[in-house]
VMD Tcl script that draws the C-alpha trace (Angstrom):
set ca {
  {16.50 -23.00 -7.02}
  {14.03 -22.25 -9.81}
  {14.07 -24.09 -13.09}
  {12.07 -22.45 -15.84}
  {11.58 -24.27 -19.11}
  {10.85 -21.44 -21.51}
  {10.89 -23.70 -24.54}
  {12.93 -26.60 -25.78}
  {15.75 -24.13 -26.39}
  {16.15 -22.49 -22.97}
  {16.76 -23.68 -19.41}
  {17.50 -21.23 -16.60}
  {18.89 -22.19 -13.20}
  {18.24 -19.41 -10.70}
  {21.05 -19.33 -8.10}
  {23.36 -16.57 -6.81}
  {24.95 -17.11 -10.20}
  {22.48 -17.17 -13.09}
  {23.43 -19.73 -15.74}
  {21.90 -19.39 -19.20}
  {22.14 -21.87 -22.04}
  {20.43 -21.59 -25.40}
  {20.65 -22.12 -29.10}
  {19.28 -20.49 -32.23}
  {18.98 -21.13 -35.91}
  {22.15 -20.06 -37.71}
  {20.59 -19.03 -41.03}
  {21.08 -15.30 -40.43}
  {24.19 -15.46 -38.23}
  {27.88 -16.17 -38.68}
  {30.86 -16.64 -36.40}
  {30.99 -12.89 -35.74}
  {27.56 -12.85 -34.16}
  {27.65 -11.16 -30.76}
  {25.20 -12.03 -27.99}
  {24.85 -9.64 -25.06}
  {22.85 -10.17 -21.88}
  {21.91 -7.07 -19.92}
  {20.67 -7.15 -16.34}
  {20.42 -3.91 -14.41}
  {23.85 -2.27 -14.86}
  {25.63 -5.41 -16.01}
  {26.44 -6.39 -19.57}
  {27.58 -9.97 -20.11}
  {28.97 -11.26 -23.42}
  {28.00 -14.88 -24.10}
  {30.27 -17.66 -25.26}
  {29.15 -19.08 -28.61}
  {29.90 -22.33 -30.38}
  {28.55 -24.26 -33.36}
  {26.39 -27.22 -32.54}
  {25.45 -28.40 -36.01}
  {25.60 -26.77 -39.41}
  {22.25 -25.07 -38.74}
  {22.41 -24.10 -35.07}
  {24.65 -22.13 -32.76}
  {24.92 -22.52 -28.97}
  {25.44 -19.73 -26.48}
  {25.94 -19.72 -22.71}
  {26.80 -17.29 -19.94}
  {27.13 -17.06 -16.18}
  {25.85 -13.91 -14.50}
  {26.78 -13.05 -10.89}
  {23.63 -11.40 -9.59}
  {24.42 -8.01 -8.10}
  {20.89 -6.80 -7.55}
  {17.29 -7.87 -7.92}
  {15.72 -7.44 -11.34}
  {12.49 -8.36 -13.06}
  {13.40 -8.70 -16.70}
  {16.35 -10.20 -18.49}
  {16.95 -9.07 -22.06}
  {19.05 -11.13 -24.46}
  {20.14 -9.32 -27.63}
  {21.51 -11.21 -30.60}
  {23.27 -8.77 -32.92}
  {24.95 -9.57 -36.26}
  {28.16 -7.86 -37.33}
  {27.77 -4.36 -38.73}
  {26.53 -4.29 -42.31}
  {25.55 -1.28 -44.38}
  {22.42 -2.77 -45.89}
  {21.41 -5.36 -43.34}
  {20.48 -5.17 -39.68}
  {18.92 -7.84 -37.52}
  {18.29 -8.06 -33.81}
  {16.46 -10.73 -31.89}
  {15.17 -9.99 -28.39}
  {14.06 -12.57 -25.83}
  {12.26 -11.30 -22.73}
  {12.58 -13.75 -19.85}
  {10.53 -12.93 -16.75}
  {12.19 -14.05 -13.54}
  {9.36 -13.97 -11.01}
  {9.96 -14.59 -7.34}
  {9.53 -18.24 -6.40}
  {6.02 -18.99 -5.19}
  {6.08 -18.85 -1.42}
  {3.41 -20.30 0.82}
  {3.36 -21.46 4.40}
  {0.79 -23.43 6.31}
  {-0.18 -21.95 9.66}
  {-3.21 -22.94 11.71}
  {-5.05 -26.08 10.54}
  {-8.32 -25.87 8.63}
  {-11.45 -26.47 10.69}
  {-13.81 -28.91 9.00}
  {-16.98 -27.18 10.19}
  {-15.90 -23.85 8.71}
  {-16.09 -22.77 5.09}
  {-13.05 -21.30 3.35}
  {-12.55 -17.69 2.25}
  {-9.69 -15.77 0.66}
  {-8.40 -12.35 1.70}
  {-6.06 -10.65 -0.80}
  {-3.75 -7.80 0.30}
  {-1.28 -6.00 -1.94}
  {1.41 -5.98 0.76}
  {2.32 -6.58 4.39}
  {3.29 -3.25 5.91}
  {2.45 -0.84 8.70}
  {0.12 1.20 6.48}
  {-3.63 1.74 6.05}
  {-5.01 -0.91 3.68}
  {-2.75 -3.78 4.87}
  {-3.75 -3.12 8.49}
  {-7.41 -3.29 7.43}
  {-6.66 -6.65 5.78}
  {-5.00 -7.91 8.97}
  {-7.95 -6.90 11.13}
  {-10.39 -8.32 8.59}
  {-8.59 -11.69 8.70}
  {-8.90 -11.68 12.48}
  {-12.64 -10.95 12.44}
  {-13.53 -13.35 9.63}
  {-11.47 -16.14 11.17}
  {-14.21 -16.43 13.80}
  {-16.55 -17.83 11.13}
  {-14.28 -19.05 8.31}
  {-10.98 -20.67 7.49}
  {-9.02 -17.68 6.17}
  {-6.48 -18.05 3.36}
  {-4.34 -14.95 2.85}
  {-2.67 -13.94 -0.42}
  {-0.25 -11.00 -0.37}
  {1.60 -9.36 -3.23}
  {4.77 -8.67 -1.26}
  {6.05 -8.54 2.30}
  {7.65 -5.19 3.14}
  {7.79 -5.56 6.91}
  {8.70 -8.99 8.28}
  {8.44 -7.74 11.86}
  {4.63 -7.47 11.63}
  {4.17 -10.59 9.49}
  {3.38 -12.75 12.58}
  {0.35 -10.51 13.22}
  {-0.98 -11.44 9.77}
  {-0.19 -15.12 10.28}
  {-2.08 -15.54 13.56}
  {-5.51 -16.03 12.05}
  {-4.77 -17.66 8.69}
  {-4.59 -21.27 7.54}
  {-2.12 -20.46 4.80}
  {-0.36 -17.43 3.30}
  {0.55 -17.20 -0.38}
  {3.03 -14.57 -1.50}
  {3.45 -13.05 -4.95}
  {1.03 -11.92 -7.67}
  {3.26 -12.99 -10.56}
  {1.88 -16.53 -10.66}
  {-1.81 -15.86 -10.01}
  {-3.22 -18.64 -12.21}
  {-1.11 -21.22 -10.41}
  {-2.15 -19.95 -6.97}
  {-5.82 -19.92 -8.01}
  {-5.53 -23.65 -8.73}
  {-3.84 -24.32 -5.38}
  {-6.65 -22.73 -3.35}
  {-9.38 -24.87 -1.76}
  {-13.05 -24.41 -2.54}
  {-13.96 -20.87 -1.46}
  {-17.17 -19.34 -0.18}
  {-16.01 -15.91 -1.39}
  {-12.85 -13.83 -1.88}
  {-12.21 -10.30 -0.58}
  {-9.74 -8.11 -2.48}
  {-8.50 -5.47 -0.07}
  {-7.45 -2.47 -2.22}
  {-7.79 -1.73 -5.92}
  {-4.07 -2.55 -6.27}
  {-5.08 -6.23 -6.13}
  {-7.40 -5.85 -9.16}
  {-4.95 -7.54 -11.54}
  {-5.52 -10.96 -9.92}
  {-9.31 -10.74 -9.69}
  {-9.73 -12.32 -13.14}
  {-8.05 -15.56 -12.01}
  {-10.27 -15.98 -8.93}
  {-13.62 -14.93 -10.48}
  {-14.23 -18.28 -12.24}
  {-13.99 -20.09 -8.89}
  {-15.98 -17.97 -6.41}
  {-17.77 -14.70 -5.69}
  {-15.40 -11.72 -5.55}
  {-15.69 -8.57 -3.40}
  {-13.42 -5.58 -4.02}
  {-12.78 -3.11 -1.18}
  {-11.69 0.10 -2.87}
  {-9.75 2.33 -0.48}
  {-8.43 4.68 -3.18}
  {-9.77 7.60 -5.20}
  {-9.97 6.86 -8.92}
  {-7.73 9.85 -9.71}
  {-4.91 8.11 -7.87}
  {-5.01 4.64 -9.40}
  {-7.80 4.21 -11.94}
  {-5.31 2.49 -14.25}
  {-5.47 -0.53 -11.93}
  {-8.85 -1.43 -13.45}
  {-7.83 -1.96 -17.06}
  {-10.81 -4.00 -18.27}
  {-14.03 -5.58 -17.10}
  {-12.25 -8.83 -16.19}
  {-10.58 -6.95 -13.32}
  {-13.92 -5.80 -11.90}
  {-15.21 -7.83 -8.98}
  {-18.80 -9.04 -8.57}
  {-19.31 -6.62 -5.66}
  {-17.58 -3.31 -4.92}
  {-17.47 -1.72 -1.46}
  {-16.42 1.93 -1.00}
  {-15.49 3.54 2.35}
  {-17.31 6.80 1.61}
  {-19.70 8.50 -0.80}
  {-16.97 10.86 -1.97}
  {-14.74 7.97 -3.05}
  {-17.64 6.22 -4.78}
  {-18.46 9.37 -6.77}
  {-14.95 9.38 -8.24}
  {-15.70 6.06 -9.99}
  {-18.85 7.13 -11.84}
  {-17.25 6.39 -15.23}
  {-16.45 2.76 -14.40}
  {-18.85 -0.11 -15.25}
  {-18.96 -1.45 -11.69}
  {-21.58 -4.02 -10.69}
  {-23.17 -4.19 -7.22}
  {-22.02 -1.19 -5.16}
  {-22.11 -0.65 -1.38}
  {-20.76 2.13 0.83}
  {-19.32 1.04 4.16}
  {-16.58 2.81 6.22}
  {-14.16 0.30 7.68}
  {-14.40 1.29 11.33}
  {-11.92 1.64 14.17}
  {-9.11 -0.91 13.93}
  {-8.07 -0.57 17.54}
  {-4.52 -0.02 18.71}
  {-1.97 -2.80 18.86}
  {-1.56 -3.25 22.60}
  {1.35 -5.64 22.04}
  {3.06 -3.24 19.64}
  {5.92 -1.16 20.95}
  {6.69 2.54 20.51}
  {9.80 4.65 20.87}
  {9.53 6.31 24.28}
  {12.41 8.68 23.50}
  {10.19 10.55 21.04}
  {7.36 10.66 23.56}
  {9.75 12.06 26.20}
  {10.66 14.90 23.83}
  {7.03 15.97 23.84}
  {6.85 16.31 27.62}
  {7.16 20.09 27.54}
  {5.21 22.35 29.87}
  {2.72 24.82 28.42}
  {3.24 23.39 24.92}
  {0.44 22.25 22.64}
  {0.72 19.67 19.90}
  {-0.74 19.26 16.40}
  {-0.44 15.73 15.00}
  {-0.37 14.58 11.36}
  {0.37 11.05 10.12}
  {1.34 9.26 6.93}
  {4.18 8.19 4.70}
  {6.19 11.06 3.31}
  {4.74 11.70 -0.14}
  {2.76 14.31 -2.04}
  {-0.55 12.41 -1.70}
  {-0.32 12.55 2.08}
  {0.39 16.29 1.95}
  {3.75 16.27 3.71}
  {4.67 19.55 2.03}
  {1.31 21.05 3.07}
  {2.07 20.04 6.66}
  {5.46 21.80 6.53}
  {3.98 24.95 4.99}
  {1.20 25.06 7.60}
  {3.74 24.78 10.43}
  {5.74 27.60 8.85}
  {2.65 29.78 8.45}
  {1.67 29.15 12.07}
  {5.15 30.18 13.29}
  {5.02 33.35 11.18}
  {1.52 34.38 12.29}
  {1.71 33.34 15.95}
  {5.41 33.51 16.96}
  {4.70 33.78 20.69}
  {2.69 30.57 20.96}
  {4.37 27.34 22.05}
  {2.96 24.88 19.51}
  {4.75 21.88 17.97}
  {3.63 20.25 14.73}
  {4.32 16.49 14.81}
  {4.59 14.33 11.70}
  {4.49 10.59 12.44}
  {5.30 8.36 9.48}
  {7.96 6.38 7.71}
  {11.00 7.97 6.09}
  {12.18 6.12 3.02}
  {15.57 7.48 2.06}
  {15.28 5.72 -1.32}
  {11.92 7.31 -2.11}
  {12.57 10.09 -4.65}
  {9.64 12.05 -3.24}
  {11.19 12.03 0.23}
  {14.48 13.37 -1.13}
  {12.56 15.98 -3.12}
  {10.69 17.29 -0.08}
  {13.84 17.27 2.04}
  {15.68 19.32 -0.55}
  {12.94 21.79 -1.43}
  {11.70 22.27 2.13}
  {14.94 21.69 4.04}
  {14.64 25.12 5.67}
  {11.14 24.22 6.93}
  {12.06 20.78 8.23}
  {14.58 22.44 10.54}
  {12.00 24.76 12.10}
  {11.86 24.52 15.88}
  {8.11 23.95 15.87}
  {8.35 20.74 13.78}
  {9.03 17.26 15.18}
  {9.49 14.20 12.95}
  {8.63 10.77 14.41}
  {9.00 7.39 12.62}
  {5.94 5.18 12.19}
  {5.07 3.46 15.48}
  {3.62 -0.03 15.89}
  {1.45 1.34 18.69}
  {0.85 5.07 18.15}
  {-1.89 5.40 20.81}
  {0.16 7.48 23.27}
  {1.03 9.98 20.55}
  {-2.64 10.45 19.69}
  {-3.46 11.08 23.34}
  {-0.61 13.60 23.53}
  {-2.00 15.68 20.65}
  {-4.42 18.58 21.12}
  {-5.57 18.71 17.47}
  {-5.33 16.21 14.61}
  {-4.54 17.81 11.25}
  {-5.49 15.73 8.18}
  {-3.58 17.44 5.38}
  {-3.73 14.80 2.61}
  {-4.40 15.76 -0.98}
  {-6.15 12.43 -1.59}
  {-7.18 10.06 1.21}
  {-10.43 8.09 0.96}
  {-11.06 7.05 4.58}
  {-7.78 7.15 6.52}
  {-7.50 4.98 9.61}
  {-5.64 7.76 11.42}
  {-8.69 10.05 11.37}
  {-10.79 7.35 13.02}
  {-8.02 6.72 15.56}
  {-7.85 10.43 16.39}
  {-11.64 10.54 16.78}
  {-11.51 7.54 19.13}
  {-8.89 9.40 21.21}
  {-11.29 12.38 21.55}
  {-9.40 14.77 19.31}
  {-10.91 17.56 17.18}
  {-10.10 17.18 13.47}
  {-9.00 19.76 10.91}
  {-9.29 18.55 7.31}
  {-9.82 19.83 3.77}
  {-13.22 19.90 2.06}
  {-12.00 17.89 -0.97}
  {-9.84 14.80 -1.24}
  {-10.76 13.15 2.07}
  {-13.71 10.79 2.38}
  {-13.77 11.28 6.16}
  {-15.90 14.40 5.69}
  {-18.80 11.91 5.65}
  {-18.33 11.53 9.42}
  {-19.13 15.16 10.12}
  {-22.44 17.05 9.63}
  {-22.68 20.33 7.78}
  {-22.18 22.37 10.95}
  {-18.67 20.85 11.29}
  {-19.44 19.31 14.66}
  {-16.38 17.23 15.56}
  {-14.22 18.75 12.82}
  {-13.36 21.99 11.09}
  {-13.58 21.50 7.34}
  {-11.53 24.11 5.49}
  {-10.94 25.09 1.82}
  {-8.78 22.64 -0.10}
  {-5.02 23.01 0.57}
  {-5.41 26.52 2.07}
  {-2.53 26.61 4.58}
  {-3.39 30.14 5.69}
  {-6.88 29.12 6.85}
  {-5.51 25.84 8.21}
  {-3.08 27.67 10.49}
  {-5.81 30.10 11.56}
  {-8.28 27.28 12.31}
  {-5.72 25.29 14.31}
  {-4.86 28.40 16.34}
  {-8.56 29.01 17.04}
  {-9.04 25.46 18.34}
  {-5.90 25.45 20.47}
  {-7.10 28.59 22.20}
  {-10.57 27.15 22.85}
  {-9.97 24.04 25.01}
  {-13.65 23.69 25.96}
  {-14.61 23.57 22.28}
  {-11.86 21.00 21.61}
  {-13.22 18.87 24.46}
  {-16.80 18.94 23.20}
  {-15.67 18.13 19.64}
  {-13.48 15.31 20.92}
  {-16.25 13.83 23.06}
  {-18.60 13.90 20.08}
  {-16.01 12.14 17.89}
  {-15.40 9.39 20.43}
  {-19.13 8.74 20.69}
  {-19.49 8.70 16.89}
  {-16.78 6.04 16.60}
  {-18.39 3.96 19.33}
  {-21.82 4.04 17.69}
  {-20.99 4.00 13.97}
  {-17.44 2.76 13.39}
  {-17.18 -0.65 15.04}
  {-14.88 -2.90 12.99}
  {-16.67 -6.08 14.06}
  {-19.85 -4.64 12.54}
  {-17.90 -3.78 9.39}
  {-16.70 -7.38 9.02}
  {-20.19 -8.69 9.75}
  {-21.67 -6.40 7.08}
  {-19.10 -7.57 4.53}
  {-20.01 -11.17 5.32}
  {-23.70 -10.39 4.76}
  {-22.91 -8.53 1.53}
  {-20.87 -11.48 0.27}
  {-23.64 -13.94 1.06}
  {-26.42 -11.98 -0.68}
}
mol new
graphics top color blue
foreach p $ca { graphics top sphere $p radius 0.5 }
foreach p [lrange $ca 0 end-1] q [lrange $ca 1 end] { graphics top cylinder $p $q radius 0.2 }
display resetview
């Protein structure tokens, strides 16, 4: 139960039934005053009664049908030709502060904070999880997450943390609850809104995994800018040239490793056990930024241009039926989704076997700063096909495209042609894959990444 004292006039008890009591000055109201409370699709009319000659009470009980963020109370007088008055109260019902203690603090270790915008099986949160694991070797790690979207992987985040705080709505309160910190790492620009509350207490490091075109609105003023900013690639850094950032470093995050304890759906893997068939793998949530529609169009173009070749295009990623973008792509490209050379696979906790099954990895995102899946494909000795703009991973490949074929932005015709060329040159694919694996081993070690961040934070 949450009790929120908004003022001396309001007290809210947050239960399955929301009870609201209040009173207002009666100078501008009479017995015909109507008070409505709107939440989501509900409209509740309040009961009113006179308290004294100058005040009027109102109360209501609201059965909560769905989650909502804002409650709006409208006080409307009876209809008058020459007079209109409306009073609006905005009451924010934030989620109750949640925190849980996990492993005990070690007295000989200093404390640090890692901030992640969410717990999910996606890029930036997985970097935050791995970062907590690496930094826990030297520090007591306190984790602060905006929201938990996947409870099944939450234990993986909890393993190496002293305490987890959930919710960004009460950032000032959480900042006061934290112990003395050596530094704080904000993993993703989406966490920028809570930087201002931590900056007075410790050094702040922002890891920006996003292009500015995608979410520059997250940095609304200089108070949201951390003391140190770390970009995963030069291309991403260049997109922030108009922002007054302070100390800047460029550091790709490195290979996260596969979750050996994570399961995968073997039924999908069995479907791919087809003789004389080659596979092109793409990964990501189904949205325009990840280029899901580009993937479908490339598969269609390949089928049109090379109808005799047995090639299957695999998309591995989450399907959110409530995501309007997913419904849009399914409706617009429904004829493509049903093509025989396309296979849809849900996100897997351990996708390693699917990477090994692929012959080529196709990175078709419109905007992707340094996707983990490219590094994973490189580790698994796969040649990469990606666009020349919108993907920071081009930093991994020299101008002669050794290890990858870099093609004109969003050109599905050339993409299909390049994929066909690679699939029909297995020796070239092998040499490109071997080079990629070696590059990851020498340059993209995550332990080194965490060590470098520690050194950056301590400078």
